[in-house]
C-alpha positions in Angstrom: 131.2 124.2 87.9 133.0 126.1 85.4 134.5 124.4 82.0 133.7 120.6 82.4 135.6 117.7 82.1 134.6 114.6 81.9 135.5 113.1 84.8 134.6 109.8 86.4 134.8 109.0 89.9 133.8 104.6 89.5 133.6 102.5 92.7 134.6 98.9 92.2 132.9 97.7 95.3 132.0 94.2 95.0 128.7 93.1 95.1 128.8 91.3 98.4 131.4 93.3 99.9 134.6 92.4 98.2 135.9 94.3 95.6 136.3 93.3 92.1 138.8 95.1 90.3 141.6 97.3 91.3 140.2 100.2 88.6 139.2 103.3 88.8 137.9 105.8 86.0 138.9 108.9 88.7 142.0 109.2 86.1 142.5 113.3 87.8 146.2 112.8 85.5 142.9 114.0 82.7 142.7 117.4 84.5 144.0 120.7 83.1 147.3 122.0 85.2 144.2 124.7 86.4 141.6 122.8 86.6 144.1 120.3 88.6 145.1 123.2 90.6 141.4 124.6 91.5 141.1 121.1 93.0 143.7 121.5 94.7 143.5 124.6 95.7 139.7 124.0 97.6 140.9 121.2 99.7 143.5 123.6 101.2 140.7 125.6 102.4 138.1 123.4 103.1 139.7 120.5 104.9 139.5 122.1 108.5 135.8 121.3 109.9 133.6 124.0 109.7 131.8 124.9 113.0 127.9 123.9 112.1 124.9 124.3 113.9 122.9 121.6 114.5 119.8 122.0 111.9 119.4 119.7 109.0 119.4 120.9 105.1 117.4 118.5 102.9 118.5 117.4 99.4 116.2 116.7 96.8 116.8 113.2 95.0 115.0 112.1 91.9 115.1 108.3 91.8 115.2 106.4 88.0 115.0 103.4 87.4 116.0 101.3 84.4 113.5 98.5 83.0 115.1 96.2 81.3 114.0 93.5 78.6 116.8 92.1 78.5 117.6 88.1 79.9 118.3 88.1 83.8 117.1 92.1 84.6 116.9 92.9 87.9 114.4 94.3 90.3 115.0 96.9 92.5 112.0 98.4 94.4 111.0 101.7 95.1 111.0 100.1 98.9 114.6 98.7 98.7 115.6 102.1 97.3 113.8 104.0 100.3 115.4 101.8 102.7 119.5 102.6 100.6 118.5 106.5 101.6 117.2 106.1 104.8 121.0 104.5 105.9 121.8 106.9 104.1 121.1 109.3 105.7 121.8 108.0 109.2 125.7 109.1 107.9 125.3 112.8 105.9 123.0 113.6 108.8 127.1 114.4 110.0 127.8 116.9 107.5 124.3 118.4 108.0 122.4 116.7 105.2 119.1 114.8 105.1 118.8 113.5 100.9 115.2 113.4 100.6 113.0 111.6 96.7 111.6 114.2 95.2 108.5 113.0 92.9 107.3 109.6 92.3 109.8 107.5 91.1 111.1 107.4 87.0 110.6 103.9 85.0 112.5 103.9 82.1 112.8 101.3 79.6 116.6 101.4 78.4 118.9 98.5 77.9 120.9 96.0 80.1 124.5 97.8 80.4 125.7 100.9 80.9 128.8 102.4 79.7 130.2 106.1 80.9 129.0 107.5 77.4 125.8 105.9 77.3 125.2 107.0 81.2 125.9 111.0 80.1 123.4 110.1 76.8 121.0 108.5 79.4 120.9 111.8 81.5 120.5 114.2 79.1 117.4 112.7 77.9 116.3 112.1 81.8 118.1 114.8 83.6 115.9 116.7 86.3 117.6 119.9 87.3 118.0 120.8 90.9 117.9 117.5 91.9 120.9 114.6 92.0 119.7 112.4 89.8 120.5 108.8 90.6 120.1 106.0 88.2 119.8 102.0 88.5 120.5 99.8 86.3 121.1 96.1 85.8 124.7 96.4 84.4 127.1 98.9 84.8 131.2 99.0 83.0 134.0 101.0 81.6 134.9 100.9 78.2 136.8 97.4 78.8 133.7 95.8 79.9 135.0 95.2 83.5 131.8 95.1 85.7 131.4 98.4 88.4 129.3 98.6 91.0 128.5 102.5 90.2 130.2 105.8 89.3 129.6 109.2 89.8 130.7 113.2 88.6 132.6 115.3 90.3 131.2 118.3 91.6 134.2 121.3 90.2 134.3 120.9 86.9 131.3 119.8 85.3 128.1 121.7 85.0 125.4 120.7 86.9 123.1 119.1 84.2 125.8 116.4 84.0 126.4 115.4 87.3 124.2 112.1 87.9 125.1 109.1 89.9 125.1 105.9 88.1 124.6 102.8 90.3 124.1 98.7 89.5 121.1 97.5 90.9 123.3 94.5 91.7 125.2 97.0 94.5 122.8 99.0 95.3 121.0 98.3 98.9 124.3 96.9 100.6 124.6 99.8 102.3 127.9 101.4 101.1 127.9 101.8 97.9 125.2 104.8 97.4 126.9 106.2 100.5 130.4 105.7 98.3 129.5 107.1 95.5 127.4 110.0 97.3 130.8 110.8 98.7 132.1 111.4 94.8 129.1 113.6 93.8 130.0 115.7 96.6 133.6 115.7 95.9 135.3 113.2 98.4 138.7 111.1 96.8 139.1 107.4 97.4 141.2 106.5 100.8 143.9 105.3 98.3 144.2 107.9 96.0 147.8 108.7 94.0 146.9 111.2 91.1 148.3 114.0 93.6 151.1 111.5 94.8 151.4 109.0 96.9 150.8 108.7 100.6 153.4 108.4 103.0 152.4 106.3 106.4 153.5 108.9 108.8 151.5 111.5 107.2 153.8 113.7 106.6 152.8 114.6 103.2 148.9 114.5 103.6 148.0 118.1 102.5 149.3 117.2 98.9 148.8 113.8 98.5 147.1 111.1 98.3 143.3 112.4 98.9 144.7 115.6 100.6 143.2 114.6 103.8 145.2 114.5 106.7 142.6 112.2 109.4 142.0 109.6 106.7 145.4 107.5 107.1 147.5 106.4 104.1 145.7 104.0 102.1 147.7 101.3 100.0 143.9 100.4 97.9 142.3 97.9 100.0 140.9 95.9 96.8 143.9 95.0 96.1 144.2 91.0 96.6 144.7 90.0 100.1 145.4 92.8 101.7 141.9 91.9 103.8 141.2 89.6 105.8 136.9 90.1 106.8 137.2 93.7 107.9 141.1 93.5 109.1 144.0 94.3 106.9 146.7 91.9 107.2 148.5 93.2 103.7 153.0 93.9 103.9 153.0 96.3 101.6 155.1 99.5 102.6 155.2 103.1 101.6 157.8 105.1 99.4 159.8 105.5 102.8 159.6 101.5 103.8 156.9 102.1 106.4 154.2 99.6 106.4 150.9 100.8 106.0 147.9 100.6 108.6 145.2 101.7 106.3 141.2 102.8 107.5 139.6 99.4 107.0 136.2 101.3 107.8 136.2 104.3 105.9 133.2 105.1 103.2 135.5 106.1 100.3 137.9 103.1 100.2 137.7 99.7 99.3 137.2 97.8 102.3 134.6 95.1 101.7 130.8 96.6 102.5 130.1 95.1 106.0 133.2 96.6 107.4 132.6 100.6 105.7 130.8 102.8 108.5 132.3 106.6 108.7 133.4 109.7 107.3 136.0 111.1 108.6 135.5 114.9 110.2 137.8 116.3 107.3 135.3 114.2 104.9 132.8 115.3 106.2 134.2 119.2 106.3 134.5 118.6 102.2 131.0 117.8 101.9 130.2 120.3 103.6 132.0 122.8 101.9 130.8 121.7 98.4 126.7 121.5 99.8 127.0 125.4 100.6 129.0 126.1 97.4 128.8 123.8 94.0 125.8 121.8 95.8 124.1 125.1 96.2 121.5 124.3 93.5 119.6 121.6 94.9 116.4 122.4 95.5 115.2 121.1 99.6 111.4 121.0 98.7 109.6 120.1 95.5 106.2 121.8 95.9 106.3 122.3 92.2 104.6 118.4 91.4 101.6 118.0 91.6 100.1 115.1 93.8 96.8 113.7 93.7 95.6 110.6 96.5 92.0 108.6 96.5 90.2 107.4 99.3 86.6 105.7 100.3 84.3 105.6 103.2 83.7 102.1 101.2 85.0 98.9 104.4 84.9 95.5 104.7 81.7 93.9 101.6 80.6 90.7 102.1 78.5 90.2 99.1 77.0 87.1 96.3 78.9 86.0 93.3 76.5 88.0 91.4 75.7 91.1 92.9 77.2 94.8 92.0 79.7 96.2 93.9 78.4 99.6 95.2 81.5 101.8 95.9 82.2 106.4 96.2 85.6 107.3 95.8 87.1 110.2 96.3 90.2 111.8 94.9 92.1 114.9 95.6 93.7 116.9 93.9 96.3 119.5 95.7 99.7 121.5 93.7 97.8 121.2 90.2 98.5 124.0 87.5 97.4 122.8 85.0 94.9 120.5 83.6 95.7 116.4 83.8 94.4 113.5 83.0 94.9 110.1 84.7 93.6 106.5 84.3 91.8 105.7 87.4 92.1 102.0 87.4 89.2 99.2 90.3 90.5 95.4 89.6 90.3 92.4 92.0 92.4 90.8 93.6 93.0 87.6 95.9 96.5 88.6 97.0 97.3 92.5 97.6 100.1 93.3 95.5 98.8 91.6 92.7 97.1 93.0 89.7 93.7 91.6 89.6 91.0 91.3 87.9 89.7 94.2 86.5 86.1 95.8 86.9 86.4 99.3 86.1 88.6 101.7 83.5 88.2 105.1 82.3 90.4 108.4 82.0 89.9 111.4 84.5 90.7 114.7 83.9 92.2 117.0 86.5 91.9 120.0 86.8 92.9 123.6 88.8 91.4 124.8 91.5 89.5 121.5 91.8 90.5 120.1 95.5 88.1 116.9 95.8 86.2 114.8 93.2 83.5 111.6 94.1 83.4 109.3 91.4 80.2 106.9 92.2 80.0 102.8 91.2 77.6 100.1 90.8 80.7 97.7 89.7 80.1 93.8 88.3 81.5 91.6 90.7 83.2 89.1 88.0 80.5 85.7 89.1 83.2 83.8 87.7 85.1 83.8 90.7 83.4 81.9 93.9 82.9 82.2 97.3 86.3 83.7 99.1 88.1 86.4 100.7 89.2 89.1 98.1 90.4 92.8 97.7 89.0 95.6 96.3 92.0 97.9 94.3 91.9 102.0 92.6 94.7 102.9 91.6 94.2 106.4 90.3 97.1 107.5 87.3 97.7 103.2 87.3 100.5 103.7 84.7 102.5 105.9 86.3 102.4 108.7 83.7 102.5 111.7 85.9 105.1 112.7 88.4 104.1 113.3 91.5 105.3 114.5 94.9 104.1 110.8 95.8 102.4 108.0 94.4 102.3 106.1 97.7 98.8 108.2 98.1 97.0 106.7 94.8 96.2 103.2 95.9 93.0 102.5 98.0 92.4 99.2 98.7 89.9 97.3 101.1 89.4 94.0 101.5 85.8 92.1 100.1 84.0 88.4 100.9 82.0 86.8 98.8 79.5 84.7 100.2 77.0 82.0 98.4 75.9 79.7 101.2 72.7 80.7 100.6 72.6 79.6 96.7 71.4 76.1 96.3 74.2 73.4 94.9 72.4 74.0 90.9 69.7 76.6 90.9 69.4 79.1 87.9 67.7 82.2 88.7 65.5 84.8 88.3 62.7 81.8 87.4 60.8 83.2 85.1 63.8 84.6 83.7 63.6 87.6 81.0 66.7 88.0 79.0 69.5 86.7 81.8 69.2 84.0 83.6 72.1 83.4 86.0 73.5 79.6 86.9 75.0 78.5 89.8 76.9 75.0 90.6 78.6 74.3 93.2 80.1 70.3 93.8 83.6 69.1 95.1 84.9 66.5 92.4 84.2 67.9 89.3 86.8 70.0 87.0 87.9 70.3 83.7 85.3 71.9 80.9 82.3 71.9 80.1 79.0 73.0 78.1 76.2 74.2 80.0 73.3 73.1 76.8 69.5 74.6 76.5 66.9 72.4 75.3 63.0 72.8 74.6 60.0 71.3 76.7 60.1 68.7 73.9 64.1 67.6 73.6 65.2 70.6 71.7 68.4 71.5 72.2 68.2 75.5 71.0 71.4 77.2 73.4 75.0 75.9 74.2 78.3 77.2 75.6 81.4 75.9 76.2 83.0 76.8 80.1 85.2 75.5 82.6 85.5 74.6 86.2 87.9 75.3 88.7 86.8 75.3 91.8 84.3 73.8 93.6 81.6 77.0 92.5 81.0 77.6 89.1 78.7 80.7 88.1 77.9 82.0 84.9 75.3 84.4 83.4 73.4 83.1 80.5 72.1 85.4 77.4 68.5 84.1 76.4 67.5 87.1 74.6 66.8 85.2 71.7 64.6 82.6 73.1 61.2 82.3 72.8 59.0 82.4 76.2 58.4 78.8 77.4 59.8 76.3 79.8 63.5 74.9 79.0 66.1 72.9 80.9 69.6 73.9 81.4 71.7 70.8 81.6 75.9 71.3 82.7 77.5 68.4 81.5 81.4 67.6 82.2 83.2 66.6 79.1 86.1 64.7 80.9 83.7 63.7 83.9 80.3 62.2 85.0 79.0 64.9 86.5 75.9 65.6 84.3 73.5 68.5 86.0 69.7 69.9 84.8 67.2 72.3 86.1 63.7 73.5 84.8 63.4 77.7 84.2 60.6 79.5 82.3 61.7 82.3 79.7 58.6 85.0 80.0 
């Protein structure tokens, strides 16, 4: 928390569990002698595991997902990130820490590739105080273009607002990289660190060399080619005393394959706990400073005809509003739950402090171009994710909807007699493609026509006949690329 040094701890754990390169940005030689001594002294004072109770402290995390328009852009879902945080918590619970996502994830329109400098700039613009800011990008590289799985700011020499974690989406869900990067965020070095000198295999200099911890055996850097076979060390490298290494092949701060690593040592956990209590004490344990909206409805499973309205009431519950918000309510119809679907209604809703619930009634027109089948009626509040909330998982209400046109004849127009609007329904299995709906006077004169398209067994259309004079008419449907021709009479009032 003292003066700021642009020190980066970089993980190069490889996509799929193997290491991409032996380069790391955690160059402790960049520190001033005073800063190096401070880092050294911290480890001397915090190496021994502290007595700790059984409690678990919550630590807030802000998720930033960078959406790039670059070719080959990588998708990562909030569900995937949540699952990775759950796996991370199983490890950090041993240090008395449990991470939780603070507020709804932020989506940032940005570039496809980030270096240390552009990552710093990104964080300056989007940093959320009191939380660990984690960014998920398509690609993360060194200034020289070497691909990385991620990097994190070291806590001792950076201001709170300059600390963050950058993750490559391709490595973000491998069960190890996020744990590794948060290890750097909590002050851990790689087990193969050499900036304080090379650690001897016999451990006689473990307190002053390597990663400065004595319960992590000397490590020759497991990212070096030909040192690992699966999860076994097969290298023949010796330390400065000539002793063969027996490195920790399952420690999260090593460069062992991600499928092999599974634990922090007792001294590593002690460092994490100490940093949590001191340098990282600014991190909040709850996010009650965000509002929350939830949408619900008593609408059960509906069964209607294509031309009938959908009657629905939606209740929007509000909590922790400290100011007035405007949010978009969007109601749509989809054939699958995860589809955007056909828009039925959209409006801006004002949400004001003091209100606990808003009830909205709708008589929604079903898009009659859709025929018999099963659908999902979806209502979403804050549909464009404009507002940061406690959670967005309660912003969507979904109910099932069945369309049943079995009560209609294969060709029917109604109402009959008609006034200003006429509904035309046609059911057949063989004809598809472009069609013309034509209306003829009873004397044979064409008075109205419209082009349409039939893609399924049913075709339903609403016609505006308000300009027609009263009298008898014939509706004719002609398929342009088929022999089908259909006609039926109606009376215009």
